[in-house]
LODREN-635524 format. One record per residue: z negated, y, x of N, C-alpha, C, O in turn; residue in one letter. Coordinates in pm, whole numbers, plus 50000, padded with zeros to 5 digits. Layout:
! residues N
ZYXZYXZYXZYXA/...
END
This chain:
! residues 600
499904988450053499835001050010500105012150077499995011950200X/500475023250016501285035550124499425045350091498605044250000X/499455052850200498435064250186498395069750043497445069849964X/499845075050027499495079749888499635074749766499505080449658X/500035058949799499055051949644497805050849635497045051849538X/497535047349806495755046649779495515060349719495575063149600X/495345065549784495065084549743495125081149537494345077849448X/496295083949550496405080349375495435068349299495135068849179X/495115060249369494455049049276493385053049258492825055249150X/492885054949402491515062749431490635069849336489585067149278X/491475080149341491455096949279491215090649077490375094148994X/492225082149068492615078648934490955064648912490275064148810X/490885061648954490135053148945488605062348946487725061248860X/488565070149049486905079849068486745088648894485785088348817X/488175096348877487825103048760487615095748627487035099748526X/488335081448656488765071048502486995068348517486475065948408X/486395068348591484945063348641483815074948557482875072048482X/484165085048591483405096548601483605101348441482825108748380X/485085094348377485065100348234484085092648162483275099448099X/483945079748156482705074248079481465080348051480895081647943X/481025084948198479775090248219479615103148116478605105848051X/480585108948117480985126748045481205127447908481225137847841X/481505108747843482015108847718481145102947626480745105347512X/480965093147727479945081547635478655078247619478235067147586X/477835090647649476215085247684475925101147597476645110647629X/474795103247483474225109547377472845109247419472065102647351X/472405115847528470735120247502470245124847419470635135647375X/469285118747370468745132147239467695126247194467825115447137X/466125133247214465085131147115465025142447039464945153747088X/465095138846871465225148146806463825156246831463895168046867X/462125147846804461205156746808460965165946910460185175446901X/461545163546990461415170047138462635173347168462685165447263X/463815179047170465195180147205465245195747248464985204847169X/465535197147354465475209547442465665222047345466625219847272X/465165232747324465095245047274466645251847333467525255547256X/466705252247432468015258347502469205253647440470255260147440X/469015239147372470485236147312470475237547166471485240047101X/468945235347100468545238446959469295254646913470225257446837X/468405263147000468735276946972469995277146942470245279246823X/471155275147037472145276947054472915270246906473625278146844X/472775256346853472995253746804472725259446659473565256546574X/471795266146627471015271446501472295284046482473095285446389X/472125292746617473175301246577474765297646565475545305746515X/475215284846613476455281846563476735281946408477645286246338X/475345274346381475655267746232475165282746133475635282346019X/474445293246159474905303746072475655308546097475955315245998X/476665311446216477515318046254479115314346120479995321446070X/478745299346111479965292646019479065290245870479735285745777X/478055292045853477515287745756477035302745648477115304245526X/476505312245764475715324145676476595334145697476175344345642X/477655335945752478505342245881477415355645935477605367445904X/476585351945998475615361546050474885359046203474685347246230X/474525367546289474195360746374472535356146372472025351746474X/471785357646252470535354046216470435342546204471295336646139X/469385335746259468925321846204467795319146156467075310046195X/467505328546045466375325245961466465310645890465635301445884X/468245312545824467645294645745468065286245807468325275845745X/468315286645954468415275346004467085268746022466795257545979X/466065278846109464915275046105464125267946023463455257746038X/464395278245898463625271145815464015257945733463155252445664X/465485252545741466125240845691465605235445803464465231245782X/466035233645931465265225746058464315222046154464085212746231X/463705236046110462605232846196462315244946277463365251446282X/461175252146358461025263046450461555255946595461785244046616X/461665267246684462395264546802462365274446883462565286346856X/462015267647024461445279347107462995290647163464045286447114X/463115298147217463385308547255464415313947197465585314947235X/463665319147060463645332846980463675344346980462795346747063X/464025353246950463975366646944463565369546803464105364446704X/462295380346800462375384146632462395397546605461455404246647X/463355403346539463585417846537463695422046416464385417046327X/462785434046409462745442146264463925451246195464175462646234X/464575445246093465755451346020465455465746033464295469346015X/466375474446062465915493146079465915495445953465265505245917X/466595487845854466145497445712465375492345633464635498545557X/465495476245645464275470645539462595467545598461595465245530X/462725468345731461435464245802461375448145798460445441945848X/462355442645741461615426745784462645418845880463865418245896X/461505413345933462225401746068463115394046084463145385645994X/463845393046155464465384746128464875377046281464595384146377X/465305367746306465045356746399466585351346485467305343146429X/466875355846593468045354746678467475347646782466335347246829X/469115339146823468885334646972468735343247085469285354147067X/468155342047198468135351647310468815346847392468515350947504X/470115335547392470575327947508472005338347462472325343747356X/472755337747630473675344747593475045338447492475255326347480X/475685346647442476185339047322477435325747324477505317547232X/478335325547442479225322147500479395304647420480255298847354X/478335302247461478655285447400478175278947239478185267247199X/477755292347164477285293947034478765298847010479315293046917X/479275305447055481035313146945481795300447015482575296446929X/481905293547111482665283047120482195270947017482985262546975X/481265271246994481065261146887481535260646755481805250546690X/481625275046714482325275946564483345271346503483395271246380X/484305266846578485475255246552485485246946561486525240846538X/484125239246608484255225846627483145220846499483245211046424X/481815233846508481255230746323481705227446215481575217746139X/482665243846216483395242646122484315229146015484415226145896X/484855224046156485515215146155484565199946108484865190746031X/483485201946181482455189246141481855189246043481545178545990X/481475201845987481065206545870482195202745731481875205045614X/483295197745764484755197145644484565182545647484535174845550X/484445179545785484875163545808484135152445771484495142745704X/482475156345848481545145445795480815139545679480155129245666X/481165149845596481205137745449481625128045396481265119945311X/482635130245474484235118145444483535107945545484065096845553X/482675109845605482365096145682480705093145618480175082945663X/479925100645524479065096145499477935102245545476835098445506X/478065111245625476915118345679476665135845522477345145845502X/476235134045500475395139845383475575159745453475135160845567X/475925168045413475035182845446473865184645368473545181245254X/473305190945460471445192945395471285200645334471925210045382X/470655204445224470165215845214468805218145237468335208545297X/467655230145205466565233245211465805225045154464625224545191X/466395214245020465315206544954465465194744991464745185644949X/466825192645110466795178445142465815170945200464835177445235X/465775157945225464275148545298464615153245472465685154445533X/463025155445518463545157945705464515144945748465165146945851X/464705132745689465465123545746466965126345706467855119045750X/467165134345644468945138445619469325151245698470435153145748X/467705164745705468205172045836467925167145909468325175745988X/467405157345994467425153346160468825144246144469225138746247X/469335142946062470645134046067471485144146094471885144046211X/471915153446024472595162846074472905171346196473945174146255X/471505174846214471325183446297471825172446441472585175246534X/471215161846420471965151646557473375147646555474065145246654X/473865147046385475375144346485476225155846504477295156546565X/475475166646429476195182246477476275185646609477155192446663X/474925178546680474705184646840475715172946878476385176946973X/476045161446845476825154046935478485157446946479185156447047X/478825161346828479685169346816480355179046889481415178646950X/479415189246870479165203146973479395195547096480465195847158X/478635190547121478395187847246479865181147336480405185447438X/480105172747276481485164247312482975177747347483515181747450X/483115180547216484045190747227483765200547293484765203747357X/482695209147319482325222647350482055223747521482435232747596X/481395213647550480865211047677481425198247777482045199947882X/481115188047730481255171247782482605171547859482745167347974X/483625177347782485595172047803485975182447846486915181547925X/485535194347820486095209747905485175205148121485725205348231X/483435201548076483245200648188484265184448237484305186248359X/484585178848227485315164948272486575171148340486865172348459X/487095173948249488635181848271488535194548396489505197948463X/487565198748405486945212748531487015202948646487675208048737X/486515189148680486185180648777487805178748788488375178548897X/488505177148656489885170348730490645179848771491235177348876X/490945195748696490565206648828490655208548921491645211748987X/489345206648952488295211149097489555198049169490495202349235X/489415183449148489705180349241491185179949299491565176049409X/491895185149195493165190049274493335198249314494405199049375X/492205213349307491635221449379491925218949517492685223949600X/491035208749517490465210949630491515198349744491095192849845X/492755196949689493835192149771493955201749880493895197949997X/494145215049847494705229149914493695227250039494075229750154X/492395222850011491435220450117491075217950208490735224050310X/491145203750162491415190650288492155178350210491865175350094X/493175171250290493775161750276493505148450281494255139050257X/492085148650322491665134850324490765133450211489775139850175X/491555120250151490785117950033489765111850028489415107549918X/489205110050107487225102450121486585114150091485765115249999X/487095127450201485945138450168486145142250028485245143249944X/487685144750007487745154249876487345144249769487745150849672X/487025136849733486145128449651485325124849610485055121049496X/484375126249773483195128649755482665142849697481855146149611X/483385148549771483145166349719483075165849537482245171649468X/484125157749493483915157249354482845147649295482065153449220X/482685137249308481815128449266480285137149330479245136449263X/480305142549420478765149049425478625161349365477495164749332X/479695169549342479485180649230479055175849078477965175749022X/480625171449028480215163148914479105155148860478615157148749X/478655143548963477555130648905476505133348986475415128648953X/476585140049089475065140249150474565151249157473805153649250X/474825160149069473475172749013473675174848862474565169248798X/472745183548810472735189248753473715190348656473665187348536X/474675195448727476555193048615475855183948516475365188248411X/475815168648561476185160948468475175165648363475545169448252X/473715165148404473185165848281473115174548216472355171048125X/473495186848195473675199648104475155197648080475575202147974X/476325189448188477345186448112476545181247962476815187147857X/475765172147963475935164047833474735168847745473885162247685X/474915183047754474075192447677474765202347578475625206847653X/474935207847473475595220447423474535235547491473825244347441X/474905232247603474215246947677475365248947790476405243347823X/474585259947829476115265047948475445267848105475755276948181X/474675259548123474275257748251475605255748341476075263748423X/476015244648309477175236348326478495241648356479225239748453X/478685251548207480095257448187479715269048306480515270448399X/478835274748303478625285148380478995278048533479715284848606X/478655268048571479765265048697480645268148721480985274948817X/481735260548572483095260748594484155276848564485375277448582X/483215288848513483575299248502483805300448607484875296848656X/482545307848693482395307448844482915308448933483135317649013X/483275294848920483645290549014485495287149003486145284849106X/485955287348903487075289248858487465307948925488215309149023X/486895319848861486935327048918487445329949100488365336749146X/486385321249170486255322849286487815316049341488515322349421X/488175303949291489175300449302490355299349282491135290849324X/490575310849195491955319549183491695330149298492555333149381X/490795333949295491155341949399491485338049547492415340649623X/490395330949557490415324649716492195315049673492955311949764X/492415312849572494365302149606495495315549629496655313249664X/494895331749601495895341049590495675343949734496745344049795X/495125345249773494775348649930495205339050034495285342250153X/495535325249980495485316150078497115316150028497755313850131X/497935317549928499035320449930499795329750006500695324950074X/499615342150010500055355050038499055359450122498545369650075X/498645356450210497635358550299498015375650362497095383250389X/499195378950374499335387650425500255398850352500805407850416X/500385397450197500685402050128500455405149949500825399649845X/499685416149984498675419349888499645421649738499265417649628X/500785427949762501455426849604502305416449590502945416549485X/502525406149675503125393449611501845384449542502075373649489X/500435390449550499785381849459499585390549289499325402049254X/499815380849239500245381149124499495383849007498985373948955X/499225399548931498955401448831497835394648738496725398848706X/498515382748705498185372148529497145371648636496225379248606X/496895364448770495755356748854494755371048857493535369248860X/495055379348856494045392248875493595391648703492395393948690X/494095389748614493635389348502492705381748464491655386048416X/493025366648483492515353548487491145354348575490165349248520X/490945359548691489595360348780488675372448766487825375748849X/489005379948627488535387748594487635381348452486515383748409X/488555374048415488275368048252486855358748307485715359148261X/487295352348397486015344448422484785345848475483695340648455X/485465358748592484255366148610483435366448515482465358848509X/483705375648422482915379948286482405369348221481175368048219X/483085361548168482795349348096481135342748199480055340448145X/481375341548316480155337748348479015343048290478135336248236X/479015357048302477975365648219477985365448047476955368547988X/478775362948000478655357547868478155341047847477435338647749X/478445332547918477655322047914476285322048000475635311547997X/475915329948057474255330048150474025343148148475075349148172X/473265349248133472565363548172471845367648244471395379148245X/471495353848358471255355848476472635354648565472625356448686X/473755351648494475425347848613475615365848663476245368248766X/475125375448594475105391048634475555390748779476745392048807X/474695389148863474685394048994476005384649052476635388649150X/476315373448992477335366749054479025368349060479985366349133X/478585374348902479775384348845480095396248944481255397648982X/479345402948976479365414649086480175409149190481245412949238X/479325397749221479685393549401481215392649366481955401449412X/481775381349278483105376549236483835392249260484645395149348X/483305400849158483895414249151484445425649267485305434349268X/483235419449383483765423749522485005415449585485945419949651X/484825406649559485475399749629487395399049584488425397349649X/486915402249385488195407049390488895421049434490085422749411X/488265429049486488505444349504489105441249596490285445049597X/488445430149757489345432149812490555419149835491005414449939X/490785416449712492115403849722492845417649643493375425749720X/492905420649507493575427849471493695442449470493855449249369X/493605446349576493585460249584495065469449564495705475749647X/495245467849448496335480249381495875483249226495285475649149X/496205493049211495335502149081495885495048975495315497848869X/497235482648959497735473748851496795464348798496425462348682X/496355456648949495975444448926494365445448948493845435748892X/493275454749016492675460648901491935459648789491005454348729X/493085469948791492985471348607492885462748487492255461648382X/493995456448567493725436548506492835430048491492495424048389X/491935430448682490695426648648489925426448551489725417048474X/489195443148552488675446848516488825444448354487785445548290X/490085441148277490565439848162489595427248125488935426548021X/489615419948202489725403448176488565402348146488245396248044X/487115411248275485565408248225485355416748131484315414948069X/486235428548087485885437147975485955428347831485075431247751X/487045416347785486875414247674485105402247708484145402947631X/485105395847796483545388047768482475397447795481305394347774X/482895411447848481515420847866481435425347681480445428347615X/482905424347637483015433347465481975422947391480865424547339X/482685413647408481725400647337480735398447346480155394547245X/479945399947481478335396547483478025415047404477415414047298X/478225423647427477665439047386478045438347222477255444547151X/479025432347160478905433147016477585426247011476535432647017X/477625410146997476245403147005475005411246954474435412946846X/474795417447143473385424047104473175436246997472205438346925X/474545444447011474295450246929474415448846759474255457746674X/474735435546741474755431246596473255426246605472475426746510X/472955421746719471475409646647470195425446728469475429546637X/470005430846826469185436446887469055451246852468125459346857X/470185451846818470525470146770471445479046882472145488746855X/471305474646980471755482447101472775474047160472465462147168X/474035477847209475265470347260474505464047456474815454047521X/473285477647496473305471047623471615463947630471035465247738X/470945457247524469745453847519470115438947467470715435247366X/469375430047603469805416347551468345414147461467855424647422X/467435398347415466605397547352465395395147400464385395047330X/465415392847532464475385847568462615394047559461485389147565X/463045405047546461645418447536461075411647380459895409847350X/462145409147304461415408247150461065393447109461045388746995X/460735385547259460495371447232459855364847117458625365047114X/460295360647049458715353246910457705344946965456575342646923X/458465339647089456805332547170455995343147234456435352047308X/454735341147198454175353547294454245353147416454845361047488X/453585342947450453675340647597455175343147718455205344647840X/456415342547598457505341447658457615355547667458075359847773X/457285364347575457345379047547456535387447662456965398247701X/455725383647696454485386347768455135383047956455075391048049X/455535373547956456365373948082458155380548071458455389448150X/458765377648014459685386647983459635398147967460785401747939X/458765408947970458875421947929458115426248082457595437348089X/458075417348200457055425448298458895423848408459685414448411X/458935436248475460435437648580461795445548447462075452448349X/462135437248550463565443148421464305427548380465155420548435X/463125426048196463905414348136463635402948241464555395448273X/462155401348304461515391748348462135388048501462205376448544X/462585400248576462805395248670462285408648763462705420048741X/461525406248848460885410548967461295409349084462265403549133X/460465415049127460745413049324460695396049353459925388549293X/461545392249443461935383949526460755374049555459835381549589X/460185358349562459525355149640460125344949712461115339349665X/459665341849815459875332149913459705317949899460405308249928X/458365319549837458175308849779458755303349728459395294449783X/458865306549558460185300349451461895297749585462465287049606X/462165307949632463345305549722463235293249774464155285049770X/462025291049831462205276449928461885262649811462425251649826X/460905265949696460925256049593462455252649534462905241149530X/463055262549497464235258449405465275255149507466405251949470X/464975255649619465925247249695465555233649775466485226649811X/464515230549798464115217049835462955210749784462625199349817X/462365217249709461775208049636462205191849613463375189449643X/461555182649573461765168349557462475167649410463555162449381X/461375175749309461565171749221462635185149134462675183149013X/462995190849156463535200949122464825209749178465765215949128X/464305206349318465635217849412466905214749392467495205249340X/467245225749450468775223349427469145210049598469485198649567X/469055212549708469245200749812468165191349797468365179949840X/466925194349737465815180649769466095172849634465445162949600X/467045177649567467475164149467468995157449451469375147549388X/469815169049552471115165549559471555166949744472275175749791X/470875155349825471485159149946472655158450032472795159050154X/473755156549898474875161449978475225172450009476045174050100X/474505186249918474675202149926474295200950039475305202950107X/473065197850136473145203650228474635204850341474805213850423X/475365195650321476685197950396477485210450361478345214350441X/477265216650249477945233150200477795239050322478715244050386X/476425238350362475785249150484476565250350585476415258550676X/477645240550576478215237150754479535246050722480185246850827X/480185253350612480735259450575481035273650694482035278250748X/479635276650693479855292650789480005288050912480825295950960X/479725279950995480305277351114481515273751150482135276751252X/481915264951035483195263051057484195269151026485365265851047X/483595282950950484515292050925484715300551091485765304951138X/483775300851132483885308351224484465303151345484945310551431X/484435288051358485095284551464486355276451434486885267551501X/486855284151264487665277051221489665280951334490185291751364X/490115267551358490925273751455492125270351379493075269951457X/492435267951270493805259251203494395273551148493585281151095X/496075278551161496555289551086496935296551214496835292351329X/497375307851170497475325851162496435329051199495445322351170X/496375338051259495515347651252494375354851117493185356651090X/495985357351059495385364650938494825354650815494115356950717X/495635339250880495045332250778493925326350791493495320350693X/493205326550908492335325750958490895334850941489745330250938X/491275347650933490155356250868490475356350699489665362350629X/491475350850645491045349850465490335337450478490015335650360X/489955329650530489255320250541487955322150541487135317050465X/487675333250670486295336850649485835342450566484725340850516X/487165354750523486555365850396485905352050261484725352850227X/486775341150201486725331250127485085325650136484405324050035X/484525322850288483565318450284482245330550279481125331350229X/482915337050342481535351850344481575356650193480505362050166X/482355356650098482565359349954481655341049869480845343049778X/481825332349894481145323249813479505321749888478445320949826X/479705321850035477805326250051477155340349973476065339449917X/477785351049974477335359049918476795357449785475635358249744X/478335353949704477565345149537477025340549528476725340649409X/476115330349611475425319849619473915329549645473085332649559X/473905331949757473245340249782472275347649668471125345449631X/473385358549624472815368649489472285356649418471075355249439X/472865346449332472385338849265470875329449334470185321549269X/470785331149399469865325949442468245335149472467095330849460X/468525343149496467515356849473466965361849364465795364749339X/468345362949276468195365149123467055355449078465995360649043X/467195340649077466215329849039464925329849115463935325049060X/464855334049225463415335349306463065350349289462165355549354X/463945358349182462575369949175462605368749012462285379848968X/462855360448914462685357448797461165352748783460535344848853X/460775359848675458885357048652459205343948594458785334248656X/459735342348510459755322748448460905316748519461935313848458X/460735314348675461925312148738461955294048688462815285248691X/461085294548661461125275048686461995273248483463085268648452X/461235277248422461555278248309461395264648195462115260548104X/460415261248238459885246848213460265235448211460295231348326X/460745223548099461175215648120462725215348177463575221448112X/463105208548290464675208548355464875198448382464115188848368X/466705198448458467035188248515467145194348666467655205448676X/466835189448751467095202148874466625214448879465415216648868X/467285221548891467175241048939468245242948826469425243148862X/467965244348696468575245448596469325261048630470525263648626X/468375268748660469125284948662469885284548802470005295648853X/470365274948866471185273949003472445266148928473075257048984X/472695270348809473805259448770475275261048796476205253348769X/475285276048870476765278948894476625266549025477505257949025X/475725265849114476105260149244477015244249306477695241549405X/476625238249205477625226849261479035226049299479375217649383X/479635231549261480805233049293481405241449394482385240049466X/480355253049374480345260849549480415255849670481185257049765X/478885246549634478695240749770479555228349812479895225749928X/479875221049697480885210649732482115214149820482415209649931X/482855224949729484175228849816483695232249966484235227750068X/482325242949963481885244050115482055234450221482635234950330X/481195222650139481105204950202482695201750262483235199250370X/483015203250134485225198250186485665207750253486635203250314X/485505220150282486105228850351485595228550509486415228950601X/483975227750536483755226350616483615209750713483305210050832X/483815199750660483875187350704485135182150756485345173450840X/486105190950671487545191150702488105196350830488945190850901X/487375210650853487595218550938487015213851093487755214651191X/485775209351103484885203251208485515188951276485385186051395X/486315179551156486955166251172488075172451310488125170451431X/489015182551194490165181151270489985188651446490515185951553X/488595202651387488655203751516488185197451681488325201151798X/487385182351587487015173751732488245167651788488505164651905X/489145166251647490215159151675490015143751732490865140251814X/488775132251689488395122151728488155114551613487705118751506X/488485103851641488195093551535486875092251459486695090951338X/485775093151581484555092251577484375105651467483915104651353X/484705113751510484215124951417484585124651263483825129451178X/485885118151230486095114951151485475105651045485315107550925X/485155093851131484105083051094482935088851028482555085750915X/482265099151121481265104651099481195113350946480375111950855X/481955119350953482575129450840482625120950702482415126050591X/482815112850715483195103850617482465092050541482765085250443X/481145092650648480285085450634479335098450589479665101150474X/478725103750615478305112750584478465122750440477625127850365X/479645122650443480175125050294479805114850171479265116850062X/480405101350244480295090850134478675090950090478325093949976X/477765087350193476265084550185475615091650113474965086750021X/475635104250137474895114050053475485113549915474755110549820X/476645116049899477275114349789476525106049675475975109049569X/476735095649737475765080749689474025083649616473505080749508X/473635089649719472325092749743471975104349635470815105149595X/473135114649581473005124249521472945117849352472115119049263X/473615114249357474045103049228473145092349209472745093049093X/472775085349252471595079749231469985086749186469115083049107X/470085095549257469085107449224469465113449067468835110548965X/470495121549075470955132248953471795126848858471695131348744X/472795116148888473335115648754472995101848712473385097948602X/472305094348788472005086448661470455093948538470315091148419X/469735101548603468205109248567469685114448430469465108448325X/470915123248421471085130248323471915118548214472295119448098X/471965108948302472465098248168471645093748088471995087947985X/469965096348131469035090848038468615102447943468735101347821X/468075114048006467415124047898467835135247984468295134048098X/467645145847925468275160747953467385173648000467685184848039X/466145166647977464645176048026463645167048050463135157447992X/463445175548198462245164248272461185174048254461395185448295X/459575169748172458935175248232458145180248338458125171548425X/457365192148379457075194248532455905185348591455475187448705X/455385174648504454585163448604455545159548664455185156748778X/456755157548649457255142148720457925154448849458545165048837X/457575149048933457575151949112458605143049175459215146449277X/458815130249107460045121649201460945116349067460675105249022X/461525120749033462425114148892463295100948900463815094948806X/463345097849037464005085349017463045074149049463465062849027X/461705075549103460815066049050459635066348964458765057948940X/459845078648924458645081248843458965084548712458105089948642X/460465081148654460865084048524462085077048492462375073048380X/463215074748661464425068648580464205052948587464355045448491X/463925050148686463745035648741462865024648653463155012748641X/461375033648578460985029048452461195029248359460665021048284X/462115038848308462745038648190463745026048175463915017548087X/464305028548294465785018348267465385004148292466104995548242X/464104999348378463794985248310463104984848220462634973448208X/462654993948120461844990548018463284990547920462804988347809X/464264991447909465124995447805464975007247739465565009247633X/464115016847796464325027447718465625036447731465495046447801X/466875034147672468135039647695468525049547585468105048047470X/469425060647623469895070547488471135062347427471785052847470X/471175070247303472475065747215473555066047370473555069647488X/474375059447269475675059447333477025052847257476885048047145X/478175052747317479335051947209479535043547167480365043047076X/478795031347218479055018647168478815014347038479415005546976X/477575023746989477205024246850478185027246803478595015746815X/479065032646755480045037746708481295026946698482265027946622X/481045017346786482385008446830481574993146765482354983746783X/480384988746704479824975146715478804969246765478244958846730X/478434980946904478044978847035476274980047060475614982447161X/476034978446978474764989546956473294990347068472394998647081X/473714973947153472564973947177472644981047352473384990547381X/471654973447462471194983447556472834984847687473254994247755X/473174973947672474414971547791475214977747782475894980147882X/475444982047690476844999847696476335013147754476885023547790X/475135009047750474225018847880474895012948020475835016848091X/473875000648028473964996148169475194997048208475274996848330X/476514998248139477644994348187477995006348244478315006548363X/477995020448150477965032248171477625035148300478435039748380X/476025031848335475445037048457475855032948576475845038348686X/476325019348526476785014648693478415016548678478945012148780X/479225020948601480415025548672480005042248694480915048248751X/478835050748660478455061148725478705060248878479605065148947X/477415050748917477485045949041478435039549139478255038449260X/479795034249050480575029849129481805039149152482695037349235X/481685051449045482045060949106481705068749255482535075649315X/480945067349280480275072549400480425062249521480155065049638X/480895050049477480855039549623482195036849626482615029349715X/483085042349532484775037549566485245046049688486145041149757X/484555063149736484975066649785484835059149980485405058450089X/483765055549912483045052050097484035040150081484405037350195X/484645031749988485525019750030486475019650058486725010450136X/487505027550026489075034049995489045030850174488045032750243X/490325025850224490675025950351491765037850350492555038550256X/491785047050456492655053550438493255059150591493175069350660X/493595051850595494395053450799493405048350860493205055750957X/492635039450860490875035650924491855025451006492795018150973X/491045029151153491315010751197489965004451160488915007651106X/490494994451213489074982351176488014986251191487154985451103X/487714994051365486254996051402486005011151320484965015751272X/486895014751322486465031051238485875027751111484745029951067X/486625023351074486665014550918484885009450898484125014750817X/484454997051002483184995650964482355006951048481135006751031X/482625011751092481715022851142481305033351027480135035850999X/482445039350963481915042450866480915044050759480205052750709X/481275029250744480885019450612479175018250684478395014750595X/478635019850786477255019650849477105030150850476055030050785X/477295041950874477285054750885476805059950754475725065750762X/477415059050616477605058050522476105051850460475315058050388X/475975039450506474925033250430473695039050511472615038350453X/473725045350649472205052550702472055067550678471255075550726X/473405069650561473305082850486472685082550354472055092350313X/472825071350281472125066750191470735067250152470135072450058X/470315058350275469205053850328468445068050364467235066850350X/468815080150402468705090550458468565100450376467725109150400X/469475101050249469425108350132468415103150070467625112250044X/467895089250017467145086849883465985086549923465145088449834X/465305083850101463955082750150463375096450086462355092950028X/463545109550070462835120250068462555117949859461605123549804X/463485109649784462695102749657461835094149619461225092249514X/461875089449712460805078749689459635081649792458875071949797X/459125095349903458305101049903456705104449885456235111249794X/455965098249989454615107949905454545120049852454945129749916X/454035121249732453555134549681452355138149676451425134149606X/452435147749770451225162449872450815166549738451475170649642X/449295164249756447895172249618448825184749600448805186849479X/449715195149665450095202949632450705206249539450445215749466X/451795196949529452535193649428452335190649270453065192749172X/450755183649288450265177949136450895167449089451135157549157X/451355169348915451675159648879450935146048886449955144848960X/451415135248808450595126748748451325112448778450865101848736X/452365113448845453275100048881454145097948761454675087148737X/454305111048668455065106448572454475100848433455025102648324X/453175093148455452925085348379452915098248258454005098048201X/452255106348217452465113048074453865117648058454225117647940X/454265119348096456085121848078456555111148037457325111947942X/456235096148100456455083148010456325085447900457215088147818X/455065084647883454405082847737455335090747641456225087547563X/454795101847677455305112547595456735111547520456855113147399X/458285107447649459155105447609459345088447532460165084247450X/458575083947578459115068047474458045067947325458235061647221X/457475072647342457115076947189457615082847109457135083846996X/458825089147149459675097647094460945094047064461685099346982X/461255081147163462595080447160463605072947127463405060847116X/464675077547108466065076446992467025070247058467585077047144X/467395059547043466925050146942465735040446937465645030047002X/464885045046857463765034146823464135020846808465145017446747X/463205011546873463054998846848464114991446955464054979146963X/465094998847037465614991547151465464986447264466154979247335X/464274991947274463644990947434463024974947437462674969347332X/462924967947577462404953347597461094949847518460674940747445X/460554964347580458634959947517459064956547333458454946647293X/459854962347239459574960047139460864947347113461154943647000X/461394943047208462184929347213461284916247265461424904647225X/460314921147367459524910947389458404904047320457974892547324X/458064915747251456954914247104457154907247019456264901046960X/458664906346984458984897346882459444882646906459514872646835X/459764886047055459804867847085458324864647132458034853747183X/457364875147110455704869547197454994859347110454054853247160X/455564855546906454554845546905455014832746946454144824046955X/456264829546973456854822947022456924817947180457534808247226X/456264825747234456124827547410455184833447420455204845547394X/453984826847464452624832847455452914845347608452724857547608X/453364837047711454244846247883454544858447797453994868947832X/455504858747668456244869447685455064885947711455344896047775X/453874882947638453234891447649452684901147804452334912547831X/452854890747860451994895448006453214902448060452984910648150X/454684900548017455814906248071456034918348018456604927548076X/455404918747855455144934247773454114940447853454274952447877X/453004934247901452224944047970452604950648104452624962748129X/452864941348176453454946848346454714961648277454844972248339X/455424958848154456004966748107455994984548039456644994948050X/454564977947952454054989647935452764996948027452265008048014X/452554989248094452074997648250452755006448325452145016348366X/454055004648355454835011948426455325022948383455925031148451X/454995023748220455755035948152453725044448086453615053147999X/452995040448132451655047748130450995045148023450235052847965X/451265034647994450455031147862449495016847925449815004947922X/448355022647975447735011448049446525007047920446114995447934X/446095012247834445555011347761445954993947627445294984147591X/447264998947601447954985547545448194977147658447884965847620X/448584976547778448934966147853447854958047867447874945747859X/446784965747893445354957347898445024947347768444264937747783X/445464949447681444914945347540446044934647562445474925847627X/447414930647542448304923647550448474916547647449254907047633X/447944918147751447574909147879446824897747856447114886047883X/445194904947770444574892947690445114884447593444884872447578X/445674890047544446764881147476447314867847545447154856647497X/447964870347663448624859647742447774850647737448204839247722X/446324852847749445564841447793445864841147950445934850548030X/446054823347975446034820348101447114812948105447044800848127X/448564821048078449824818448066450324825348175450294837648168X/450824819648283451454825748398453064825848422453534831248522X/
END
């Protein structure tokens, strides 16, 4: 098989396996579902059903949710409830929810009213959330990965490095977990990086001719830079950094006007929402938070943004429970882009200068994001998967890693350098997917008491059979097996780049496999490290008890299955006790162990 054929096969296989992860699971626990998602869903419902941004009727029907603003009407004085989130995702959900509302009753899903039973209301909210997730976030985020893979072909011709970067960004960070939610953290990454990529591509295509840089690309770069802020309020500094990058690229009046027009469309959509909801186009609703604790935090500084904290900067970067590098070790490789750009030897001088400008713009965008998050009063934001406020970071660092490894490998010009780069990339990608990909497939919000998600949460839940809803339920396969198959496919997507031979000699191929295995060990070791007392936590036991008590779908786990078998097989009680102890139910475990008697 030719190298080109191997490239196509490996790429299709990786993206095909990733497609399963992005479309076939539905982590959802109704009673404790993330308010970040519910409040956006309520707003979409209100726009379609009530033709208003007010979510009062949705709260009355489906229950209280956090992340709301309580705003008095200027004419009547009556208080109304609104989402405090940037409105892009709720806007995007309108056509999907309109279609769902029209079609769902034909499939036996009854529209709820205020008088409907709690079960019917819960079913409607769950099914609507599934539809909104799939069509507004999951599919677009998957197709962004398809585009991202094609974009990286202009960065490196090395299939192994390119696919490792795609896997690490899409499956080895919180990008996957948030792509499985009706929330904006993953779409924020898509929008911000799309703007950066458009500008970078124009620089690469026309490195020394500003006039040849297309007007249409200036418009779309501005549109996506503005969309980032329409998706997430704290993206505004990133949008500003991208605007500076665009200014150095499209420095002709017409192009700059088109960039501004693209950004202004999204700014207008944001200002319209704020005007209608909060009374001023320049006022977000954070200081009007209905939750007094949140209001106290968000009224400090500039809408909850104070002075940057070095301790927070370090925590959101390095912490093994929620830090960016601490949970996704592949992303460390992105830091090599700075020395790689400085040492770049490929291309003409103006091309090398363009590469340095691109990496500088990338570094600036990420730096302002990190500083903004480290200055946020409520910097962690409660239950989370990884550093949710750093949602834009995965594709930027994956791009930087692919760029750096390609440039440093070419600069060295040796087979050992190539084997080392490929081994490090594939090994750390596998370690990242094991930590964050499997977590994202299980649940979308991790309690703060969890300090090592993989051993404390993922492995106990998977072993005990607490797996979420999945697509198999719609095609007559309601058991646990479909989820385990999807999880296996997700890990295989990470393994494929490590195994595919691409112009390797036998010794080089064996060497990079050994190097990859070593980096898997290095990348996973911190996930199982001892928790220092300063980090606190209880080993995740309280989180396990909380989550499993509300798990959906109920009754599909191994504990329930073994309990049913126990009257015929007393030894099953001992297996039940072992699983109960692993998920923090020590009292029940002791009781069930006594039921086993002398059985061994």
